[in-house]
Every structure is written in structure tokens, then in C-alpha cells.
N, C-alpha and C positions, 0 to 999 in steps of 0.2 A: 436721814434716810439712808437705807441699808444699800450697800454697793450691790453691783452685778453678781460677784461670787457669793456673797452672803445669801442672794435671792436663790441662786442656784443650789447652794448647799442646802437651804432650808427645804427644797422641792424634791431632795434625793429620798427615795423610797425604794421598796422592793420591785416596784414596776420599772424604775429606771435600772435597777441592778440586773433585771430579767433581760433588758434591751442590749446591755453591755457585753456583747459577744467577745470582743477582744479580752476583757477582764476574765470572762469565764474560761478562755483557753490559758491565760496566765494562771489562774488559780489550780486549773487541773494540771498544768506541767508542774507547779510546785509541789503539790500533793503527790503526784506519781514519782518525782525526783526523792522527796523525803521518805516514801514508802520502799523505795530502792535502797536508801540508806539504812532503814530500819531493818530490812531483810539481811543486809550485809553484817550487821552485828550479832547476827545469830549464826553464821557461818565460821566454825573454828579453823585455825591454821592447821595445815596438814601436820600430823604426827603427834599432836597434843592429846594427851589423856585429859578430856575436859572434866570428868567427874573428879578426878585427882586435883586438878588445878583449882576447881572450885573450892573444894575441901581446903586446899592450901590457902586460897585467898581468904576465906571466911573464917580461918583460924583466929579464934580471939586472942590468942597468945602471939600471934604475928604482928609486926610493927608495920602496917599498911600505911597510916598516915595519909600522905597526900595522894597515894594511889585511890583512895575513896573517891577524892574530888575528880581525878582523871577518870575513874570509872563513871561517875555521875555525867560529866561532859560528854564521855563517848556513848551513853545511853547503855550502859552495862556490857558494853563489849570487852571491857579489860578483864572481868570477872570471868567471862567465856573464852578469853583469849581469841577472839575473832579476828577476821581479817582487816576489819576497821578499827583494832584496838588503839592504834596512835591516833585516830581521828584527825582532826585538821590542827593539832596543836603544833607540829612542825610548820606548818604554812604560817600560823600566827607569829611564832617565834622568828621565823625569816622576814616577815612584814616589820616587825619591831626593829631588827637589825637593819634592813633596807631604808626604814624611815629615819633611824638614828643616823645612819651614815648620810642620808640625803640632807641632814641639817649640819653635818661637821666636815664632810668630804666635799671640796669644791666641784669637781666634775658631776657628781651626782646631785649636789645642790643646783649647779646650772640647768641639769637635765629638768629637776623638779619645778624650778621657777619659770625658765625661758624655753624649755623643750616644747611645752604645749601637749598635744594629744601624743605625738610620736615620742616625746620624753616620758610620758606617763607609760606608754606601752613598754619602753626599754626597761624601766624600773620594775615593771610587772614581770618582765622576762628575768630580771636578776633576782626577784623574790622567788620564782618558781625553781630556777637553778639551786639556790640555796635551801629551799624546802626539801630537795631530793637529798642534799649533803646532809641536813638535820635529820631527816627521815632514816637514811642509812646508818647514822651514827646511834640513833636511838634503838632501832631495830636490832642492829648488831649487838648492843648491850643487853636488850631483853633476850635476844636468841642464845648468846653465851651464858647468861644466868639460867635460863630455863633448861639447856643442855647440862648445866652442872648441877642441878637440884635432882636428887634421885626420885624416881616414881612418877614424874610429870611427863615424861617423853616415853613413847613406846620404843623407838629405835634411835638413842642418841648417837649423835655423830655430826662429821662435817656436812652431810648431806641435809640434815634438819637446820642446820644453822644457815646454810645458804637458801634454802627454800623459805625459812622463816623471814629471813631479811627482804627477799623478793617480795614475799606476799604482803607483808606489813608496809613496806615503801610504796608498793603498788597501790594498796589501799588508800594510802595517804593521797597519793597523787591523783587517784579517782574521785575522792571526796573534794580536792581542790578544784578539778574540773567541774565536778558537779555543782558546787558552790557558785562558781562563776555562771555556769549555765542558768541556774536560778536567778541571779542578779539579772542578766541579760533577757531572760525568756519568760521569766516568772514574776512574782510579787515579793519585794523585801530584798534584804541583803543576804544571800545564799549562804556565806560563812555563818553568820550570826543564826539564821534560821536552823542551820545542821546542829549546831550547839544547843539551841533551845530546844530543838526536837529530842535531844538525848536527854536533857534535864527533865521534860515533861514526860518522857517515857519511863524513866526511874522514879519519879516522885510518887506516883501511886502505890506502888510496891513498898516503898519506904514508909508511906503514911499507914498502909495496912498492917506492915510489920510492928508498927508502934502501937497501933491498937491491940495487936495480938499481944505484945508485951505488957500491956497495961491489964488485960485479961488474965493473964498467967500471973500478975503481981510483981513481974519484974521492973515494972514502971508505975509511979505513983499516979492516981488520978490527977493530982494537983499539977504535977510536971507535965503531962499530956494537955490539960487545959492551957496551961501556960504557954506551950508551944503553938497550939492553935491560936490562941489570942494574939501572940507575938507575931506570928505569920500574917494574920490580917491586918494588924496595925502597920508592920512593914510594908505591905501592899498600899495600904491608904496613904503613907507617907511618901512612898516612892512615886505614886501617880502625881501627888500634890507638887513634889519637887521637880519631877520632870517637864511639868507643864508650866512651872514658874518660870518668869522672863522679866528683865528689865526692858521697858519700851522708851526708847529715845525720840522725841519729837523732831523731825525733819521738816524744815519750811523752805518752799520754793519760791522765789521772788517773782512779783507781777512785772510783766512785760506788755509793751504795746504791739499789737498786731492789727494794722488798718487803724480802723476807728474805733475798735475796742480793746479792753484790756484782758489779758489771759494770764494764766498761772496764778500763783498765790495759794497753791494748794498746800495741805499738810498731810504728811504721813508719819509712819512710825518705823523705826529700825528695831526689831525685837533682838534682844541678846539673851539668850538661854542661861539661866543659872548652871546647868550642866550641859555645856556646850559639847563635851567629849562624848557624852552618851555612855554606852555600856563598854566602852573600848577599854579603859582603865583595869577594871577588875579582870577581864579576859586577858589582856597583856600580863598584868601581874601574875594571875594563875599560871599563864603558859611559861613564863620565865622562871618560877618556882618548880614547875613540873620538870623542866628541862635537865637540869643538874641531878634531880634526885630520883628519876624514873629508873636508872640502871642501878643505883644504889638500893632503892627499895626491893627490885627483884632479885637481886644478889646478896640481900642481907643475910639469908639462911644459907647461902652456899659456902663451900670451903674456899677461903680466902687466903692469900699468901700473908706473911708477916707484914709486909710493907702496906697492906690495906686494912690494918688493924683500926684504923681511925674511921673506916667508913660506917660500921653499925653507930659509932658515937655520933656522926653527923646526921645519919638517918634518924636516930631517936629524937635529935633536936628539931627535926623538920615536921614533927606531928601537928595535928591541929590543937590549939590551946597550949602550945609551947611559947614562951615569951619570943624566942629568937624568930620562929616562924611569924608570929603576928607582927613583930616590929618590921621585919622585912617586907612583909605583904603589905603593910600601911605605907612604907615608904614607897614602895613601887607604885602603889595606887595614886599617891599625891603626885609623883614625879611624872607619870603617864597622863594624869588630868591635866597638868600645865603643858606637857609636851605636845600632846594631841591638840589641845585647844590652839595653841601657837601655829600648828600646821594648818587646821581648818579655818582659822579667822585671822586675817592679816589686817591690822587697824590702818596701815599706811594705804594699802590698795582701796580699802572702803572709803577712806578719807578722799583719795584721789578720784574715785569714781563719783562721789558727792560733789566735788569741785567741778568736774566735766559737765555734770547735768544741772548744775546750778543750785544744788541742795545745800544747806547748811544748818548746823545746830544753833539754835537761838542763844546769842550771848557768847558764841565762841566763834574765832575768826577760822575760815575755811584752810585746807593744807595741814600744816604741820601741827598747829594748835588742836584741829579736830583730831587727828592721829593721836596725839598725846592724850586727849580726853577719853576716846574709845580705849586706848591701851589702859587707863587708869581705871575705868568702868570695868572692862573686861578682866582685869587683874584682880579686882575685889570680888566680882562674881565667881571667877574661877577658884577663888580661895574657898567660898561657901560651898562651891560644888564639890571640892576635893574633900572639904570636911565631912559632907553629907554622904559622899560615896564611901569614904573611909569608916565613917560610923556604921552604916548599914552593912557594910562586909566584915567588920572586925568585931563590934559588939555582940552579935549573937554568939561568938566564939567564947566570950567570957561568962555568959548567962545560962546559954541552953545546954542540956545534956548532949553528951557526945553521941548518941543515937538519934538526936533530933538535927544535928549541924546539917547534915547533908539534904534533908526535906524541908527545913525551915531557917536554913542559913541565909544570911543576907545576899551572898553572892549569887546563888540559883535563883532567889526570888527577883533580884535586881535584874538579872538577864532575861528572865521570862516576861516580867512586866514590860521592861524597856523595848525588847524585840517585839512584843506583842503591839504595844502602841506604835512604834514605827511602822509595822506592817499594816495596821489599820489605817494609819494616816496615808499610806500609800494608796491603799483600796479605795479610800475616799478621794483622793486626787485623782486616780483614775476614772471614777464615776463623774467627778467634776468636769474632767476633760471630755468624756464621752458627751455629757449633756450640752457642754458649750459647743462640740462639734455639731451636735444635732440642731442646736439653735441657729447656727451660722448656715447649715444647709437648707433649713427651712427658709432662712431670710432670702437666700439666694433664688430658691425655687419661687418664692413670692415675687422677687423682682422680675424674673425671667417671664412670669405669667403675666404680670402687668405690662410688660413691654410688648409682649406678642399679642395682647388683646388690643393695645393701642394702635398697632400696626395693621392687624387683619379685619377688625370689626368695621362693618359697612356702615356708611353714613346714612342715617335716616331723615326722611323729609316729612 
């Protein structure tokens, strides 16, 4: 027999969606916020020569490398040098540092584990402060690099550097605030939706450019077909792996309540293969962008002799280079295990099961249950880390460079995962709306029945 939640889910349709006014408000707020973000990606910073910078950015002889991925994440704001060119990457880098410190620095670890809601707010405040510092660092490097490159700035000088640093840092802080507002008042994770919106906005242009290259003979039809088939296959594989889970059987003992026996139910504890979601590739990409952003912009500038090593490092951080792929893969694996350890604590889960009388059949409650959960989770996380690494790195080896941004595993993984999470939240909102409607109807029926019993006159 289907559960009440499954029956409600089966009854969800367009009619129930039309009645969910709160969901409509959340969706409208999310769309308007993303529209504001997209408008900001077309507003250039003051003093920049947009046409000259676009030619500089699209120069085939230039070593852009990771700036291509940065441009994709920002929705094309980098090639236009818009006010949102830094996007939310400084915020993501700050989140990584704060979470790492929360695992090794005792005061922050205490805030994370024992501080509750106030501790979480305090760590979020630290993340905001660190975001400002990182945004200032990156924007200063970009401003100095642009100011030193001839032909890109209308009036080079200290005023341009100060205004650029202010605008780029302010753009990042505004996007951080906008993402938090989407999370609180909209649907889905705001930061992830902003990144996904940038990728989705850039993908159609990249696909159209590839078809144009095929028509001009710059790309073989076989390579184009290979890219399309690989993209569809990666999407199917990602959906399969994101929905894969290990379901552990939970048994609750029977107990005597008066003259009857209660309890004895069975339930399942679902453990996803990819518990960390889309966080590892985003974190890995952000960390790779942080040290190379300034180097990429200043690669063609006049550098002092003590910075002669900078172009060499920049060249090694291109897509397809062994050093880049090796560091990228190691970072993905690390963040997969690290983020899973933060989001799921086997000891807390085992303790909660013990408090409510639940147990895993054949395993003693308490420490043994925690050890078994950790054992199962470690194996699942290993599979998940291999899966994410393969999806993000293998396309680098086989796809042409012109297809990497459009059909690269990182972009597809982010789009598919964030879309699935957002749809799941929409469905949960609809389910909650239906459940509230049923409760209201039951209360009205109860009140109506009691009222009739009191006021109805007796008949003879």
C-alpha cells in the first residue's frame, strides 16, 4: 500500500501547481533575481575599451586557458569585462577556506559543531569578510594587469585602478547578497543557480559557433557528431548516478501499549552515491582560478625580470595540460570526501537511531552502527569521487578544445545537478502545499460536524 506522501505525489498536476500561490511568488522572485544578474553581465566597468578587450580576449594566439572556464561560469561577463566579471568565485573560495578552517581550527570547529544557528551565522559572517578580502585581491590584480596592457584602457592611471577594484568587488558582494536572497526567498540554492545561469547563457552561443565552424570546414562533421553524442551520454550518466543510492534497512522494535502491540515498522536510510553533489567541481575550479586569474591577465603585460616564471606557470594551467588535469582531479577527489564528511556524520546518525529505538538488523546500536555507516559511506564516496572525476576530466582528453566549454563534463554536471535539485525543491513545495490543503479541509470538516451536532434541533 502506498504511503500518504506517495499518494500526494501521484496527485500532483498542473491544477495543484496553479493553486500554489506561495510557490508562484518564489519562482517569480528567483527569475527576477537571475534576470538582474544577467543584465549586470552586460554592463562594462568604467574606462574599459570593450571592443579592444573583446579582441584581446578572443585572440587565438593568447593563452587564455582557465579564463575560458571563468568566462563560462560568469555568463560571458569576463569577455565583456562587466561589473560581474568576478562572479561568485571569491565567495566560493572563501567558503572553502572557512569550511577547511572549521575542520582544523578548534574555535571554529566548536562553532560549527556546538554553536547551533548562532554559530552558523558567525561562520557565514567570517565567510563574507573573507570574500571581500579575496575579491579585493583578485580585482586589484586584474586592474593592474589591464592598466599595464596598451590599448585596453581609455585613460590609464590610478583612478582607473581604484574604480575597477571598487566596481568588481562591489559586483561580487552584490551577487553574494543576491544568492542569499534567492536561497531564502526563492527556489533552490542561490549561488548554484547563479553559476548555472551563467553556463546556460553561454552554451547556446558555443553550440552555434561549433555548427558555424562545421559549415565553414573548420571542424569535421564527425567531431561535431561525436561531441553531440558525448553530451547526451554524459547527461544520461549524470542523471543515473545522481539518483543512485544505497538504502539501508532500519528496524524499529515492537512495544506494548495497553492491550495492543505497537511499533515493529521498517524504514530505509538512503545514502546517495554522490552525497557532495556539485560542490567538488565548483570548489576545485574556484581554487584553480584563484592563483591564475591575475597571471592570465598579466601574461602579455611588461613584467619585471623576477616574474619571468609567470608565463611558464600560466602555460601549464591550460585545459588539456597534464599538470592542470592532475591538480583538478586531485582537488575534486579531496573535496568529495571533505564535503561528505561535513554533511553526513555517522556518529550523530547512529546516536539518533539509538534514541528513537531504531537499529540496523544484525548490527549492534551505538558505536558498531556508526562504524558500519562510516564503512558504507566511505565505499559510496569512493565511487562518487571516481564518477565526478571521470565526468569532469575525461572530456578534456577526447573532445576538441572548441567543444570543451560546451560539452565539458564540468558544465554539464553543474547544469544537470542544479536543475535536478531545483526541480526536487519545487516538488517538495507542491507536496507541502497539498498536505496543508488536506489538513485545512480536515479541520473544516471537523468544525462543521461539531457545529451541526450542537445547533441541530431535535425532531419528534
